[in-house]
C-alpha atoms as one frame of an Amber mdcrd trajectory, in Angstrom:
protein
  15.389  -0.084 -10.963  12.024   1.238 -12.059  10.834   4.690 -11.023   7.233
   3.435 -10.834   6.096   1.209  -7.966   3.076  -0.855  -7.036   2.429  -0.584
  -3.306   0.950  -3.518  -1.348  -0.308  -3.144   2.236  -2.525  -5.419   4.307
  -4.930  -3.773   6.770  -6.987  -5.135   9.625 -10.196  -3.315   8.714 -11.946
  -1.523   5.873 -11.824   1.696   7.904  -8.045   1.422   8.294  -7.531   0.678
   4.575  -9.718   3.659   3.621  -7.950   5.978   6.057  -4.462   5.049   4.842
  -5.496   5.002   1.165  -7.038   8.473   1.353  -4.038   9.834   3.271  -1.612
   8.556   0.615  -3.589  10.076  -2.263  -4.337  13.367  -0.467  -0.632  13.840
   0.319   0.546  12.897  -3.206   2.333   9.796  -1.937   0.246   7.631  -4.279
  -1.573   8.563  -7.466  -4.415   6.213  -6.545  -5.220   3.357  -4.211  -7.489
   0.321  -4.473  -8.944  -1.784  -1.686  -9.571  -5.495  -2.072 -11.975  -6.552
   0.697 -12.407  -9.681   2.751  -9.275 -11.705   2.168  -8.331 -14.499   4.540
  -4.728 -14.362   5.736  -2.878 -17.194   7.449   0.359 -16.238   9.174   2.701
 -17.002  12.038   2.816 -14.482  14.890   4.481 -15.065  18.269   5.203 -18.687
  17.283   1.514 -19.428  16.670  -0.270 -19.987  13.367  -3.146 -17.530  13.118
  -5.871 -16.669  10.660  -7.489 -13.290  10.171  -9.789 -11.380   7.835  -7.871
  -8.528   6.177  -8.087  -5.941   3.419  -5.459  -5.391   0.737  -4.547  -1.812
  -0.111  -2.817  -1.416  -3.475  -1.359   1.869  -4.667   0.515   3.271  -7.629
   3.437   5.523  -6.759   7.030   6.495  -7.493  10.354   5.408  -6.033  10.905
   8.836  -4.453   7.927   8.266  -2.106   8.963   4.933  -0.573  10.515   6.222
   2.671   7.691   8.693   3.326   5.072   6.016   2.665   6.701   3.546   5.054
   6.974   6.171   7.804   3.407   7.452   7.426   1.829   3.993   7.147   3.693
   2.735  10.241   2.458   5.750  12.230  -1.194   5.146  11.245  -1.338   1.338
  11.113  -2.797  -0.822  13.880  -0.268  -3.655  13.405   3.085  -3.861  15.214
   4.675  -5.086  11.982   2.552  -3.967   9.012   3.097  -5.492   5.586   4.329
  -2.630   3.382   5.805  -3.872   0.114   6.797  -2.257  -3.186   7.008  -3.947
  -6.575   8.580  -2.545  -9.724   6.321  -1.468 -12.554   8.621  -2.168 -15.486
   6.205  -1.230 -18.256   2.687  -0.033 -18.878   0.625   2.556 -20.685   2.789
   5.663 -21.118  -0.268   7.818 -20.527  -0.969   6.063 -17.208   2.680   6.190
 -16.099   2.766   9.944 -16.802  -0.424  10.276 -14.753   1.313   8.509 -11.832
   4.227  10.963 -12.117   1.882  13.929 -12.093  -0.173  12.732  -9.126   2.362
  11.213  -6.723
């Protein structure tokens, strides 16, 4: 399993995405975060199909931070069941991967 991870979180507002993104970087849980605005999500919640405007928060981090990230995001997030996913980064620029190690 890769040491480096790409973090994916959906947020209900730009303010929430900014707040969580800054918290993760400030606390060295992510080397950096990016916000993709104004996506349209379609999902099932309480047996009803719903649609909502959301923001995607992407971060670059390390495996060692996963549990802390999940705990801190859940405590700050407005959703009952926030989407918090991690994907392996199997390869990339060695310089960038070292930068992730240094900053998360």
